[in-house]
C-alpha positions in Angstrom: 135.1 207.3 286.5 133.5 207.7 282.7 134.9 210.1 279.9 132.4 213.2 280.9 133.5 212.8 284.6 137.1 213.0 283.3 136.5 216.2 280.9 134.6 217.8 283.7 137.4 217.6 285.9 139.6 218.6 283.0 137.8 221.8 282.6 137.7 222.5 286.2 141.4 222.3 286.6 141.9 224.0 283.7 139.9 227.1 284.8 141.8 227.1 288.2 145.1 226.7 286.2 143.9 230.1 284.2 142.9 231.8 287.5 146.2 231.3 289.1 148.1 232.1 286.2 146.2 235.6 285.9 147.0 236.0 289.3 151.0 235.8 288.5 150.2 237.7 285.5 149.3 240.5 288.1 152.3 239.8 290.3 149.9 238.4 292.9 151.0 235.1 293.0 152.1 233.9 296.5 154.1 230.7 297.5 150.8 228.5 297.6 149.5 229.9 294.5 152.7 228.6 292.9 152.7 225.2 294.7 149.0 225.4 293.8 149.8 225.5 290.1 152.2 222.7 290.3 149.5 220.8 291.8 146.9 221.8 289.1 149.5 221.0 286.3 150.3 217.5 287.6 146.4 216.7 288.1 145.9 217.9 284.1 148.7 215.7 283.2 147.3 212.6 285.1 143.7 213.3 284.2 144.5 213.7 280.4 146.5 210.4 280.5 143.7 208.7 281.9 141.2 210.2 279.1 143.8 209.0 276.5 144.1 205.6 278.1 140.2 204.8 278.2 140.1 206.4 274.5 142.8 203.8 273.7 141.5 201.0 275.4 137.6 201.5 273.7 139.6 201.7 270.4 141.2 198.2 270.5 137.8 196.9 271.6 138.6 196.5 275.5 136.8 198.0 278.5 137.8 201.6 279.1 136.7 201.0 282.6 140.2 199.0 282.7 142.0 202.7 282.5 143.9 204.0 285.5 145.6 207.1 286.9 148.6 206.9 286.7 151.2 208.2 289.5 153.0 211.8 289.1 156.1 210.3 288.2 154.8 208.4 285.2 152.8 211.1 283.7 155.6 213.7 284.3 158.3 211.4 283.3 157.1 210.8 279.7 160.2 212.2 277.9 162.8 211.8 280.4 
């Protein structure tokens, strides 16, 4: 997946996140919506992490295709 595809996926997830948050603002968010929001937010973290990896590899003269998607525990546990 190249940078353009990663950014495209990020944009899709951001749009979905906004739709879900708007439902929440209107008091219409179901348990399924809450679960999906969590999945979307984790997905966003994972794609942003992948994009940062790709950019770092490129900056240091390496192949950005060496970057790989990391699991939820890794990307969600950065600050822990």
